[in-house]
ZADO-1210 file (C-alpha; in nm, 4 decimals, padded with zeros to 6 digits):
<atoms>
<atom x="-02.8756" y="00.0110" z="-05.5959" code="UNK" pos="1"/>
<atom x="-02.6519" y="00.3200" z="-05.5710" code="UNK" pos="2"/>
<atom x="-02.9238" y="00.5098" z="-05.3822" code="UNK" pos="3"/>
<atom x="-02.9649" y="00.2290" z="-05.1317" code="UNK" pos="4"/>
<atom x="-02.5824" y="00.2049" z="-05.0831" code="UNK" pos="5"/>
<atom x="-02.5362" y="00.5815" z="-05.0531" code="UNK" pos="6"/>
<atom x="-02.8243" y="00.6031" z="-04.8132" code="UNK" pos="7"/>
<atom x="-02.6663" y="00.3297" z="-04.6011" code="UNK" pos="8"/>
<atom x="-02.3368" y="00.5124" z="-04.6007" code="UNK" pos="9"/>
<atom x="-02.5055" y="00.8346" z="-04.4951" code="UNK" pos="10"/>
<atom x="-02.6953" y="00.6545" z="-04.2172" code="UNK" pos="11"/>
<atom x="-02.3739" y="00.4902" z="-04.0930" code="UNK" pos="12"/>
<atom x="-02.1995" y="00.8259" z="-04.0967" code="UNK" pos="13"/>
<atom x="-02.4812" y="00.9883" z="-03.9007" code="UNK" pos="14"/>
<atom x="-02.4650" y="00.7087" z="-03.6403" code="UNK" pos="15"/>
<atom x="-02.0890" y="00.7451" z="-03.6136" code="UNK" pos="16"/>
<atom x="-02.1214" y="01.1177" z="-03.5618" code="UNK" pos="17"/>
<atom x="-02.3918" y="01.0628" z="-03.3022" code="UNK" pos="18"/>
<atom x="-02.1808" y="00.8068" z="-03.1152" code="UNK" pos="19"/>
<atom x="-01.8732" y="01.0272" z="-03.1270" code="UNK" pos="20"/>
<atom x="-02.0760" y="01.3187" z="-03.0006" code="UNK" pos="21"/>
<atom x="-02.2214" y="01.1050" z="-02.7170" code="UNK" pos="22"/>
<atom x="-01.8794" y="00.9716" z="-02.6178" code="UNK" pos="23"/>
<atom x="-01.7368" y="01.3236" z="-02.6219" code="UNK" pos="24"/>
<atom x="-02.0300" y="01.4524" z="-02.4168" code="UNK" pos="25"/>
<atom x="-01.9862" y="01.1720" z="-02.1646" code="UNK" pos="26"/>
<atom x="-01.6127" y="01.2527" z="-02.1478" code="UNK" pos="27"/>
<atom x="-01.6921" y="01.6162" z="-02.0892" code="UNK" pos="28"/>
<atom x="-01.9393" y="01.5248" z="-01.8160" code="UNK" pos="29"/>
<atom x="-01.7061" y="01.2775" z="-01.6420" code="UNK" pos="30"/>
<atom x="-01.4683" y="01.4626" z="-01.4066" code="UNK" pos="31"/>
<atom x="-01.2352" y="01.1668" z="-01.4104" code="UNK" pos="32"/>
<atom x="-01.2103" y="01.1506" z="-01.7938" code="UNK" pos="33"/>
<atom x="-00.8456" y="01.2619" z="-01.7934" code="UNK" pos="34"/>
<atom x="-00.7587" y="00.9925" z="-01.5362" code="UNK" pos="35"/>
<atom x="-00.9251" y="00.7291" z="-01.7556" code="UNK" pos="36"/>
<atom x="-00.7383" y="00.8421" z="-02.0651" code="UNK" pos="37"/>
<atom x="-00.4100" y="00.8344" z="-01.8728" code="UNK" pos="38"/>
<atom x="-00.4685" y="00.4804" z="-01.7495" code="UNK" pos="39"/>
<atom x="-00.5792" y="00.3569" z="-02.0929" code="UNK" pos="40"/>
<atom x="-00.2645" y="00.5024" z="-02.2478" code="UNK" pos="41"/>
<atom x="-00.0486" y="00.3505" z="-01.9787" code="UNK" pos="42"/>
<atom x="-00.1922" y="00.0026" z="-02.0218" code="UNK" pos="43"/>
<atom x="-00.1199" y="00.0156" z="-02.3920" code="UNK" pos="44"/>
<atom x="00.2216" y="00.1872" z="-02.3725" code="UNK" pos="45"/>
<atom x="00.3606" y="-00.0360" z="-02.0956" code="UNK" pos="46"/>
<atom x="00.1972" y="-00.3490" z="-02.2323" code="UNK" pos="47"/>
<atom x="00.0154" y="-00.4172" z="-01.9008" code="UNK" pos="48"/>
<atom x="-00.2438" y="-00.6873" z="-01.8616" code="UNK" pos="49"/>
<atom x="-00.4775" y="-00.4183" z="-01.7339" code="UNK" pos="50"/>
<atom x="-00.5359" y="-00.1772" z="-01.4488" code="UNK" pos="51"/>
<atom x="-00.7997" y="-00.0234" z="-01.2305" code="UNK" pos="52"/>
<atom x="-00.8837" y="00.3093" z="-01.0700" code="UNK" pos="53"/>
<atom x="-01.1056" y="00.3355" z="-00.7704" code="UNK" pos="54"/>
<atom x="-01.2052" y="00.6529" z="-00.5772" code="UNK" pos="55"/>
<atom x="-01.4503" y="00.6696" z="-00.2863" code="UNK" pos="56"/>
<atom x="-01.5772" y="00.9104" z="-00.0246" code="UNK" pos="57"/>
<atom x="-01.7169" y="00.7019" z="00.2597" code="UNK" pos="58"/>
<atom x="-01.9938" y="00.4833" z="00.1178" code="UNK" pos="59"/>
<atom x="-02.0061" y="00.6792" z="-00.2127" code="UNK" pos="60"/>
<atom x="-01.8155" y="00.5511" z="-00.5143" code="UNK" pos="61"/>
<atom x="-01.6846" y="00.8564" z="-00.6984" code="UNK" pos="62"/>
<atom x="-01.5086" y="00.6623" z="-00.9688" code="UNK" pos="63"/>
<atom x="-01.4501" y="00.2955" z="-01.0574" code="UNK" pos="64"/>
<atom x="-01.3009" y="00.1932" z="-01.3890" code="UNK" pos="65"/>
<atom x="-01.1279" y="-00.1282" z="-01.4943" code="UNK" pos="66"/>
<atom x="-00.9028" y="-00.1732" z="-01.7977" code="UNK" pos="67"/>
<atom x="-00.7934" y="-00.4852" z="-01.9865" code="UNK" pos="68"/>
<atom x="-00.7851" y="-00.8074" z="-01.7891" code="UNK" pos="69"/>
<atom x="-00.7716" y="-00.6442" z="-01.4431" code="UNK" pos="70"/>
<atom x="-01.0826" y="-00.5825" z="-01.2384" code="UNK" pos="71"/>
<atom x="-01.1746" y="-00.5495" z="-00.8740" code="UNK" pos="72"/>
<atom x="-01.1408" y="-00.9276" z="-00.8165" code="UNK" pos="73"/>
<atom x="-00.8123" y="-00.9808" z="-00.9992" code="UNK" pos="74"/>
<atom x="-00.5379" y="-01.1038" z="-00.7615" code="UNK" pos="75"/>
<atom x="-00.2166" y="-00.9088" z="-00.8139" code="UNK" pos="76"/>
<atom x="00.1104" y="-00.8656" z="-00.6211" code="UNK" pos="77"/>
<atom x="00.1017" y="-00.5524" z="-00.4116" code="UNK" pos="78"/>
<atom x="00.4685" y="-00.5454" z="-00.3033" code="UNK" pos="79"/>
<atom x="00.5330" y="-00.2760" z="-00.0445" code="UNK" pos="80"/>
<atom x="00.1664" y="-00.2067" z="00.0066" code="UNK" pos="81"/>
<atom x="00.2114" y="-00.5105" z="00.2287" code="UNK" pos="82"/>
<atom x="00.3835" y="-00.2894" z="00.4852" code="UNK" pos="83"/>
<atom x="00.0640" y="-00.1013" z="00.5709" code="UNK" pos="84"/>
<atom x="-00.1085" y="-00.4310" z="00.6469" code="UNK" pos="85"/>
<atom x="00.1808" y="-00.5485" z="00.8636" code="UNK" pos="86"/>
<atom x="00.1962" y="-00.2238" z="01.0538" code="UNK" pos="87"/>
<atom x="-00.1775" y="-00.2394" z="01.1223" code="UNK" pos="88"/>
<atom x="-00.1469" y="-00.5969" z="01.2422" code="UNK" pos="89"/>
<atom x="00.1232" y="-00.5011" z="01.4931" code="UNK" pos="90"/>
<atom x="-00.0755" y="-00.1994" z="01.6094" code="UNK" pos="91"/>
<atom x="-00.3626" y="-00.4252" z="01.7176" code="UNK" pos="92"/>
<atom x="-00.1225" y="-00.5586" z="01.9792" code="UNK" pos="93"/>
<atom x="-00.0361" y="-00.2052" z="02.0856" code="UNK" pos="94"/>
<atom x="-00.4090" y="-00.1402" z="02.1298" code="UNK" pos="95"/>
<atom x="-00.4290" y="-00.4475" z="02.3538" code="UNK" pos="96"/>
<atom x="-00.1429" y="-00.3215" z="02.5679" code="UNK" pos="97"/>
<atom x="00.0733" y="-00.6219" z="02.4876" code="UNK" pos="98"/>
<atom x="00.3606" y="-00.4054" z="02.3698" code="UNK" pos="99"/>
<atom x="00.4488" y="-00.0413" z="02.3180" code="UNK" pos="100"/>
<atom x="00.6117" y="00.1166" z="02.0147" code="UNK" pos="101"/>
<atom x="00.8822" y="00.2439" z="02.2479" code="UNK" pos="102"/>
<atom x="00.9610" y="-00.0993" z="02.3953" code="UNK" pos="103"/>
<atom x="01.3075" y="-00.2258" z="02.3222" code="UNK" pos="104"/>
<atom x="01.2810" y="-00.5153" z="02.0762" code="UNK" pos="105"/>
<atom x="01.4979" y="-00.7094" z="02.3244" code="UNK" pos="106"/>
<atom x="01.2135" y="-00.6887" z="02.5769" code="UNK" pos="107"/>
<atom x="01.0272" y="-00.9431" z="02.3619" code="UNK" pos="108"/>
<atom x="01.3079" y="-01.1004" z="02.1569" code="UNK" pos="109"/>
<atom x="01.6086" y="-01.1472" z="02.3868" code="UNK" pos="110"/>
<atom x="01.8447" y="-01.2060" z="02.0938" code="UNK" pos="111"/>
<atom x="01.8309" y="-00.8344" z="02.0200" code="UNK" pos="112"/>
<atom x="02.0241" y="-00.7316" z="02.3305" code="UNK" pos="113"/>
<atom x="02.3797" y="-00.6071" z="02.3451" code="UNK" pos="114"/>
<atom x="02.4677" y="-00.3778" z="02.0557" code="UNK" pos="115"/>
<atom x="02.1089" y="-00.4079" z="01.9262" code="UNK" pos="116"/>
<atom x="01.9581" y="-00.3066" z="02.2588" code="UNK" pos="117"/>
<atom x="01.8704" y="00.0407" z="02.1380" code="UNK" pos="118"/>
<atom x="01.6370" y="-00.0808" z="01.8648" code="UNK" pos="119"/>
<atom x="01.2751" y="00.0016" z="01.9537" code="UNK" pos="120"/>
<atom x="00.9621" y="-00.1499" z="01.8073" code="UNK" pos="121"/>
<atom x="00.8863" y="00.1874" z="01.6423" code="UNK" pos="122"/>
<atom x="01.2189" y="00.1805" z="01.4555" code="UNK" pos="123"/>
<atom x="01.1299" y="-00.1527" z="01.2876" code="UNK" pos="124"/>
<atom x="00.8219" y="-00.0048" z="01.1104" code="UNK" pos="125"/>
<atom x="00.9778" y="00.3313" z="01.0368" code="UNK" pos="126"/>
<atom x="01.2926" y="00.1919" z="00.8686" code="UNK" pos="127"/>
<atom x="01.5151" y="00.3549" z="01.1257" code="UNK" pos="128"/>
<atom x="01.6417" y="00.0490" z="01.3180" code="UNK" pos="129"/>
<atom x="01.9878" y="00.0445" z="01.1534" code="UNK" pos="130"/>
<atom x="01.9675" y="-00.3386" z="01.1308" code="UNK" pos="131"/>
<atom x="02.1418" y="-00.5003" z="00.8353" code="UNK" pos="132"/>
<atom x="01.9452" y="-00.6724" z="00.5637" code="UNK" pos="133"/>
<atom x="01.9796" y="-01.0527" z="00.5503" code="UNK" pos="134"/>
<atom x="01.9127" y="-01.2545" z="00.2346" code="UNK" pos="135"/>
<atom x="01.7109" y="-01.5010" z="00.4401" code="UNK" pos="136"/>
<atom x="01.4239" y="-01.2514" z="00.4099" code="UNK" pos="137"/>
<atom x="01.3718" y="-01.3619" z="00.0497" code="UNK" pos="138"/>
<atom x="01.4099" y="-01.7379" z="00.1258" code="UNK" pos="139"/>
<atom x="01.0759" y="-01.9188" z="00.1134" code="UNK" pos="140"/>
<atom x="01.2291" y="-02.2372" z="00.2557" code="UNK" pos="141"/>
<atom x="01.3139" y="-02.0897" z="00.5950" code="UNK" pos="142"/>
<atom x="01.0805" y="-01.9460" z="00.8655" code="UNK" pos="143"/>
<atom x="01.0251" y="-01.6132" z="01.0229" code="UNK" pos="144"/>
<atom x="01.1716" y="-01.7378" z="01.3500" code="UNK" pos="145"/>
<atom x="01.4865" y="-01.8681" z="01.1891" code="UNK" pos="146"/>
<atom x="01.5393" y="-01.5629" z="00.9713" code="UNK" pos="147"/>
<atom x="01.4888" y="-01.3290" z="01.2682" code="UNK" pos="148"/>
<atom x="01.7427" y="-01.5323" z="01.4673" code="UNK" pos="149"/>
<atom x="01.9925" y="-01.4738" z="01.1834" code="UNK" pos="150"/>
<atom x="01.9245" y="-01.1034" z="01.1888" code="UNK" pos="151"/>
<atom x="01.9720" y="-01.0987" z="01.5658" code="UNK" pos="152"/>
<atom x="02.3051" y="-01.2815" z="01.5277" code="UNK" pos="153"/>
<atom x="02.4155" y="-01.0467" z="01.2455" code="UNK" pos="154"/>
<atom x="02.5946" y="-00.7141" z="01.2571" code="UNK" pos="155"/>
<atom x="02.4915" y="-00.4543" z="01.5099" code="UNK" pos="156"/>
<atom x="02.3175" y="-00.1438" z="01.3753" code="UNK" pos="157"/>
<atom x="02.5452" y="00.0560" z="01.1467" code="UNK" pos="158"/>
<atom x="02.4001" y="00.3807" z="01.2883" code="UNK" pos="159"/>
<atom x="02.2354" y="00.4675" z="01.6133" code="UNK" pos="160"/>
<atom x="01.8694" y="00.3476" z="01.5906" code="UNK" pos="161"/>
<atom x="01.6313" y="00.6283" z="01.5139" code="UNK" pos="162"/>
<atom x="01.8908" y="00.8480" z="01.3391" code="UNK" pos="163"/>
<atom x="01.8945" y="00.7198" z="00.9809" code="UNK" pos="164"/>
<atom x="01.6187" y="00.6146" z="00.7383" code="UNK" pos="165"/>
<atom x="01.6943" y="00.3106" z="00.5187" code="UNK" pos="166"/>
<atom x="01.3915" y="00.1702" z="00.3362" code="UNK" pos="167"/>
<atom x="01.4195" y="-00.2050" z="00.3700" code="UNK" pos="168"/>
<atom x="01.2379" y="-00.5251" z="00.4530" code="UNK" pos="169"/>
<atom x="01.4463" y="-00.6114" z="00.7565" code="UNK" pos="170"/>
<atom x="01.2467" y="-00.4239" z="01.0229" code="UNK" pos="171"/>
<atom x="00.9221" y="-00.5797" z="00.9030" code="UNK" pos="172"/>
<atom x="01.0736" y="-00.9315" z="00.9299" code="UNK" pos="173"/>
<atom x="01.1550" y="-00.8692" z="01.2983" code="UNK" pos="174"/>
<atom x="00.8111" y="-00.7044" z="01.3494" code="UNK" pos="175"/>
<atom x="00.6429" y="-01.0143" z="01.2122" code="UNK" pos="176"/>
<atom x="00.8371" y="-01.2293" z="01.4587" code="UNK" pos="177"/>
<atom x="00.7229" y="-01.0025" z="01.7391" code="UNK" pos="178"/>
<atom x="00.3656" y="-01.0631" z="01.6250" code="UNK" pos="179"/>
<atom x="00.4247" y="-01.4377" z="01.6240" code="UNK" pos="180"/>
<atom x="00.5735" y="-01.4444" z="01.9758" code="UNK" pos="181"/>
<atom x="00.3008" y="-01.2265" z="02.1275" code="UNK" pos="182"/>
<atom x="00.0115" y="-01.4068" z="01.9594" code="UNK" pos="183"/>
<atom x="00.1444" y="-01.7626" z="01.9624" code="UNK" pos="184"/>
<atom x="00.0455" y="-01.7928" z="01.5984" code="UNK" pos="185"/>
<atom x="00.2103" y="-01.7579" z="01.2612" code="UNK" pos="186"/>
<atom x="00.2326" y="-01.4083" z="01.1157" code="UNK" pos="187"/>
<atom x="00.0037" y="-01.5088" z="00.8292" code="UNK" pos="188"/>
<atom x="-00.2637" y="-01.6421" z="01.0644" code="UNK" pos="189"/>
<atom x="-00.2308" y="-01.3409" z="01.2947" code="UNK" pos="190"/>
<atom x="-00.2907" y="-01.1065" z="01.0005" code="UNK" pos="191"/>
<atom x="-00.5908" y="-01.3084" z="00.8952" code="UNK" pos="192"/>
<atom x="-00.7426" y="-01.3153" z="01.2456" code="UNK" pos="193"/>
<atom x="-00.6735" y="-00.9531" z="01.3386" code="UNK" pos="194"/>
<atom x="-00.7287" y="-00.7735" z="01.0058" code="UNK" pos="195"/>
<atom x="-00.8347" y="-00.9753" z="00.7066" code="UNK" pos="196"/>
<atom x="-01.1165" y="-01.1803" z="00.8524" code="UNK" pos="197"/>
<atom x="-01.2681" y="-00.8875" z="01.0360" code="UNK" pos="198"/>
<atom x="-01.2775" y="-00.6861" z="00.7122" code="UNK" pos="199"/>
<atom x="-01.3848" y="-00.9674" z="00.4809" code="UNK" pos="200"/>
<atom x="-01.0547" y="-00.9652" z="00.2948" code="UNK" pos="201"/>
<atom x="-01.0852" y="-01.3159" z="00.1543" code="UNK" pos="202"/>
<atom x="-00.8356" y="-01.2743" z="-00.1311" code="UNK" pos="203"/>
<atom x="-00.5393" y="-01.1231" z="00.0469" code="UNK" pos="204"/>
<atom x="-00.2463" y="-01.3467" z="00.1453" code="UNK" pos="205"/>
<atom x="00.1178" y="-01.3073" z="00.2410" code="UNK" pos="206"/>
<atom x="00.2338" y="-01.6612" z="00.1726" code="UNK" pos="207"/>
<atom x="00.2206" y="-01.6575" z="-00.2082" code="UNK" pos="208"/>
<atom x="00.5720" y="-01.5104" z="-00.2377" code="UNK" pos="209"/>
<atom x="00.7420" y="-01.5498" z="-00.5730" code="UNK" pos="210"/>
<atom x="00.4475" y="-01.7372" z="-00.7178" code="UNK" pos="211"/>
<atom x="00.4486" y="-02.0197" z="-00.4623" code="UNK" pos="212"/>
<atom x="00.3258" y="-02.1010" z="-00.1143" code="UNK" pos="213"/>
<atom x="00.5635" y="-02.1591" z="00.1724" code="UNK" pos="214"/>
<atom x="00.6097" y="-02.1207" z="00.5447" code="UNK" pos="215"/>
<atom x="00.7968" y="-01.7923" z="00.5189" code="UNK" pos="216"/>
<atom x="00.6053" y="-01.4847" z="00.3943" code="UNK" pos="217"/>
<atom x="00.7772" y="-01.1521" z="00.3449" code="UNK" pos="218"/>
<atom x="00.5820" y="-00.9107" z="00.5690" code="UNK" pos="219"/>
<atom x="00.7189" y="-00.6084" z="00.3884" code="UNK" pos="220"/>
<atom x="00.6484" y="-00.7177" z="00.0345" code="UNK" pos="221"/>
<atom x="00.4953" y="-01.0579" z="-00.0406" code="UNK" pos="222"/>
<atom x="00.1224" y="-00.9978" z="-00.0083" code="UNK" pos="223"/>
<atom x="-00.1122" y="-01.0482" z="-00.3025" code="UNK" pos="224"/>
<atom x="-00.4540" y="-00.8872" z="-00.2997" code="UNK" pos="225"/>
<atom x="-00.7322" y="-00.7437" z="-00.5127" code="UNK" pos="226"/>
<atom x="-00.8574" y="-00.3878" z="-00.5462" code="UNK" pos="227"/>
<atom x="-01.1884" y="-00.4874" z="-00.3874" code="UNK" pos="228"/>
<atom x="-01.0141" y="-00.6562" z="-00.0943" code="UNK" pos="229"/>
<atom x="-00.7598" y="-00.3787" z="-00.0233" code="UNK" pos="230"/>
<atom x="-01.0376" y="-00.1244" z="-00.0591" code="UNK" pos="231"/>
<atom x="-01.1898" y="-00.2678" z="00.2608" code="UNK" pos="232"/>
<atom x="-00.8635" y="-00.2064" z="00.4441" code="UNK" pos="233"/>
<atom x="-00.8094" y="00.1472" z="00.3086" code="UNK" pos="234"/>
<atom x="-01.1710" y="00.2317" z="00.3913" code="UNK" pos="235"/>
<atom x="-01.1215" y="00.1198" z="00.7463" code="UNK" pos="236"/>
<atom x="-00.8062" y="00.3311" z="00.7791" code="UNK" pos="237"/>
<atom x="-00.9850" y="00.6295" z="00.6190" code="UNK" pos="238"/>
<atom x="-01.2568" y="00.5836" z="00.8785" code="UNK" pos="239"/>
<atom x="-00.9928" y="00.6034" z="01.1502" code="UNK" pos="240"/>
<atom x="-01.0001" y="00.2384" z="01.2403" code="UNK" pos="241"/>
<atom x="-01.3709" y="00.1537" z="01.2029" code="UNK" pos="242"/>
<atom x="-01.4774" y="-00.1070" z="00.9505" code="UNK" pos="243"/>
<atom x="-01.7774" y="-00.0414" z="00.7190" code="UNK" pos="244"/>
<atom x="-02.0021" y="-00.2554" z="00.9402" code="UNK" pos="245"/>
<atom x="-01.9105" y="-00.0517" z="01.2480" code="UNK" pos="246"/>
<atom x="-01.6572" y="-00.2851" z="01.4095" code="UNK" pos="247"/>
<atom x="-01.3485" y="-00.1104" z="01.5439" code="UNK" pos="248"/>
<atom x="-01.0324" y="-00.2714" z="01.4111" code="UNK" pos="249"/>
<atom x="-00.7800" y="-00.0139" z="01.5302" code="UNK" pos="250"/>
<atom x="-00.8016" y="00.2679" z="01.7831" code="UNK" pos="251"/>
<atom x="-00.7959" y="00.6248" z="01.6540" code="UNK" pos="252"/>
<atom x="-00.4675" y="00.6690" z="01.8390" code="UNK" pos="253"/>
<atom x="-00.3063" y="00.3792" z="01.6486" code="UNK" pos="254"/>
<atom x="-00.4307" y="00.5120" z="01.3118" code="UNK" pos="255"/>
<atom x="-00.2842" y="00.8526" z="01.4026" code="UNK" pos="256"/>
<atom x="00.0448" y="00.6932" z="01.5025" code="UNK" pos="257"/>
<atom x="00.0678" y="00.5079" z="01.1754" code="UNK" pos="258"/>
<atom x="00.0252" y="00.8391" z="00.9908" code="UNK" pos="259"/>
<atom x="00.2483" y="01.0496" z="01.2137" code="UNK" pos="260"/>
<atom x="00.5894" y="01.1636" z="01.0911" code="UNK" pos="261"/>
<atom x="00.8259" y="00.8972" z="01.2262" code="UNK" pos="262"/>
<atom x="01.1390" y="01.0375" z="01.0613" code="UNK" pos="263"/>
<atom x="01.1205" y="01.4001" z="01.1893" code="UNK" pos="264"/>
<atom x="01.4667" y="01.5527" z="01.1963" code="UNK" pos="265"/>
<atom x="01.6224" y="01.2820" z="00.9754" code="UNK" pos="266"/>
<atom x="01.7595" y="01.3690" z="00.6328" code="UNK" pos="267"/>
<atom x="01.5990" y="01.1015" z="00.4106" code="UNK" pos="268"/>
<atom x="01.7025" y="01.2532" z="00.0747" code="UNK" pos="269"/>
<atom x="01.9755" y="00.9992" z="-00.0045" code="UNK" pos="270"/>
<atom x="01.7493" y="00.6954" z="00.0314" code="UNK" pos="271"/>
<atom x="01.6639" y="00.5347" z="-00.3056" code="UNK" pos="272"/>
<atom x="01.2995" y="00.4810" z="-00.2156" code="UNK" pos="273"/>
<atom x="01.2650" y="00.8491" z="-00.1250" code="UNK" pos="274"/>
<atom x="01.4271" y="00.9390" z="-00.4574" code="UNK" pos="275"/>
<atom x="01.1769" y="00.7121" z="-00.6368" code="UNK" pos="276"/>
<atom x="00.8678" y="00.8477" z="-00.4585" code="UNK" pos="277"/>
<atom x="00.9827" y="01.2026" z="-00.4131" code="UNK" pos="278"/>
<atom x="00.8319" y="01.1831" z="-00.0628" code="UNK" pos="279"/>
<atom x="01.0698" y="01.2751" z="00.2255" code="UNK" pos="280"/>
<atom x="00.8581" y="01.1783" z="00.5266" code="UNK" pos="281"/>
<atom x="00.7338" y="00.8380" z="00.6397" code="UNK" pos="282"/>
<atom x="00.4978" y="00.7011" z="00.9007" code="UNK" pos="283"/>
<atom x="00.4614" y="00.3356" z="00.9988" code="UNK" pos="284"/>
<atom x="00.4233" y="00.1464" z="00.6763" code="UNK" pos="285"/>
<atom x="00.2984" y="00.4533" z="00.4846" code="UNK" pos="286"/>
<atom x="00.4356" y="00.7441" z="00.2877" code="UNK" pos="287"/>
<atom x="00.3130" y="01.0923" z="00.3802" code="UNK" pos="288"/>
<atom x="00.2569" y="01.2256" z="00.0267" code="UNK" pos="289"/>
<atom x="00.1222" y="01.5677" z="00.1167" code="UNK" pos="290"/>
<atom x="00.1916" y="01.7439" z="00.4464" code="UNK" pos="291"/>
<atom x="00.0377" y="02.0686" z="00.5625" code="UNK" pos="292"/>
<atom x="00.2283" y="02.3694" z="00.7055" code="UNK" pos="293"/>
<atom x="00.1383" y="02.2378" z="01.0500" code="UNK" pos="294"/>
<atom x="00.3136" y="01.9084" z="00.9832" code="UNK" pos="295"/>
<atom x="-00.0114" y="01.7155" z="00.9708" code="UNK" pos="296"/>
<atom x="-00.0487" y="01.4626" z="00.6920" code="UNK" pos="297"/>
<atom x="-00.3047" y="01.5571" z="00.4261" code="UNK" pos="298"/>
<atom x="-00.2520" y="01.2662" z="00.1879" code="UNK" pos="299"/>
<atom x="-00.0868" y="00.9336" z="00.2673" code="UNK" pos="300"/>
<atom x="-00.0205" y="00.6237" z="00.0612" code="UNK" pos="301"/>
<atom x="00.1133" y="00.2681" z="00.0789" code="UNK" pos="302"/>
<atom x="00.2660" y="00.2280" z="-00.2673" code="UNK" pos="303"/>
<atom x="00.4214" y="-00.0934" z="-00.3989" code="UNK" pos="304"/>
<atom x="00.7072" y="-00.1436" z="-00.6397" code="UNK" pos="305"/>
<atom x="00.4780" y="-00.2801" z="-00.9153" code="UNK" pos="306"/>
<atom x="00.2519" y="00.0242" z="-00.9119" code="UNK" pos="307"/>
<atom x="-00.0216" y="-00.0762" z="-00.6612" code="UNK" pos="308"/>
<atom x="-00.1008" y="00.2626" z="-00.5047" code="UNK" pos="309"/>
<atom x="-00.3580" y="00.2961" z="-00.2242" code="UNK" pos="310"/>
<atom x="-00.4102" y="00.6409" z="-00.0812" code="UNK" pos="311"/>
<atom x="-00.6117" y="00.8476" z="00.1634" code="UNK" pos="312"/>
<atom x="-00.6837" y="01.2213" z="00.1310" code="UNK" pos="313"/>
<atom x="-00.7510" y="01.3329" z="00.4896" code="UNK" pos="314"/>
<atom x="-00.8280" y="01.6877" z="00.3944" code="UNK" pos="315"/>
<atom x="-01.1115" y="01.6056" z="00.1592" code="UNK" pos="316"/>
<atom x="-01.2332" y="01.2747" z="00.3064" code="UNK" pos="317"/>
<atom x="-01.1583" y="01.0605" z="-00.0007" code="UNK" pos="318"/>
<atom x="-00.9555" y="00.7491" z="-00.0632" code="UNK" pos="319"/>
<atom x="-00.8741" y="00.5221" z="-00.3525" code="UNK" pos="320"/>
<atom x="-00.6490" y="00.2778" z="-00.5257" code="UNK" pos="321"/>
<atom x="-00.4580" y="00.2719" z="-00.8520" code="UNK" pos="322"/>
<atom x="-00.4338" y="-00.1036" z="-00.9131" code="UNK" pos="323"/>
<atom x="-00.1712" y="-00.2257" z="-01.1584" code="UNK" pos="324"/>
<atom x="00.0934" y="-00.4963" z="-01.1550" code="UNK" pos="325"/>
<atom x="00.3802" y="-00.3599" z="-01.3679" code="UNK" pos="326"/>
<atom x="00.6360" y="-00.6289" z="-01.2923" code="UNK" pos="327"/>
<atom x="00.8434" y="-00.5655" z="-01.6011" code="UNK" pos="328"/>
<atom x="00.9452" y="-00.2035" z="-01.5669" code="UNK" pos="329"/>
<atom x="01.0632" y="-00.1807" z="-01.2066" code="UNK" pos="330"/>
<atom x="00.9780" y="00.0551" z="-00.9221" code="UNK" pos="331"/>
<atom x="01.1539" y="00.3564" z="-01.0725" code="UNK" pos="332"/>
<atom x="00.8989" y="00.3499" z="-01.3527" code="UNK" pos="333"/>
<atom x="00.5913" y="00.1910" z="-01.2026" code="UNK" pos="334"/>
<atom x="00.5704" y="00.3901" z="-00.8761" code="UNK" pos="335"/>
<atom x="00.5949" y="00.7379" z="-01.0256" code="UNK" pos="336"/>
<atom x="00.3475" y="00.6415" z="-01.3036" code="UNK" pos="337"/>
<atom x="00.0898" y="00.5263" z="-01.0474" code="UNK" pos="338"/>
<atom x="00.1646" y="00.8208" z="-00.8243" code="UNK" pos="339"/>
<atom x="00.0796" y="01.0642" z="-01.1057" code="UNK" pos="340"/>
<atom x="-00.2507" y="00.8889" z="-01.1660" code="UNK" pos="341"/>
<atom x="-00.3345" y="00.8734" z="-00.7955" code="UNK" pos="342"/>
<atom x="-00.2579" y="01.2440" z="-00.7565" code="UNK" pos="343"/>
<atom x="-00.4722" y="01.3263" z="-01.0543" code="UNK" pos="344"/>
<atom x="-00.7534" y="01.1176" z="-00.9088" code="UNK" pos="345"/>
<atom x="-00.7446" y="01.2711" z="-00.5590" code="UNK" pos="346"/>
<atom x="-00.7279" y="01.6228" z="-00.7029" code="UNK" pos="347"/>
<atom x="-01.0370" y="01.5588" z="-00.9130" code="UNK" pos="348"/>
<atom x="-01.2132" y="01.4005" z="-00.6171" code="UNK" pos="349"/>
<atom x="-01.1313" y="01.7083" z="-00.4013" code="UNK" pos="350"/>
<atom x="-01.3384" y="01.9235" z="-00.6390" code="UNK" pos="351"/>
<atom x="-01.6534" y="01.7047" z="-00.6228" code="UNK" pos="352"/>
<atom x="-01.8993" y="01.8357" z="-00.3605" code="UNK" pos="353"/>
</atoms>
């Protein structure tokens, strides 16, 4: 009896050692092992439902790992990662020649004349319009048209448009109304027709704001999506406007404009969002995480307040997503935490031939 028991213990111990050795060897062989450990610790420490890390280079998946109850098909709020989608939707109209980024907003929305006449379309997406925030932006019971009319009737810009960066949802509200006027459709339907449907983004919506459905999405912040869905969008942007199937969604010029420094010469250091991200330069709906000595963007991202962090590394041809929904801890915690993991992931990816 003792011999059988002791033999069983010895066998179990040998199996445990073998498994430990195998796991250790796999960890040593996996270049993303440190990223995986970091995400696993974060999910536990922050009591998250789960998370996901995805890294790609073109058609090649360099890393894909899900944690807890979050996977590639889990719908989560993406907060300000919505802005990248909205900017891209508007840029399809620029590609069609239906408006220019340097048009006065009043050229298309007459209510923005007078003291608001200096506001250009570009300023709306770059957070440099100077327009005052209006609480109607968070009201699901109103409409984009009604809210934009309130903004137009509100205070004139506090500073000359194009001279101060204030990270806000207000410019994106007005941009969404521009999209509606020029397409004759709702903002939500315009996004679906011009971006989502063409990319097969079947799980991404703007009208699920605050857990419900209404007629008034928040173009800067209310989208919900999945890692798999948003991956299609980031892949298209990484491929300079061309979808995986070969269809062109945006021109190369529009992609470059989205990524260009739109706040050059502006001191952005006092803005709370800049202080949270630590990133001083901004494009149209995207942060310019890493910039080369020549001023060209090397890494850009579209981070959201709950930690959803899509990114593109132009220098090394990679892109990816850190997918979490940390609603409890706020942007000052969730964004830097995801940023650290995204940076670790793109640095590892840069070393993979």
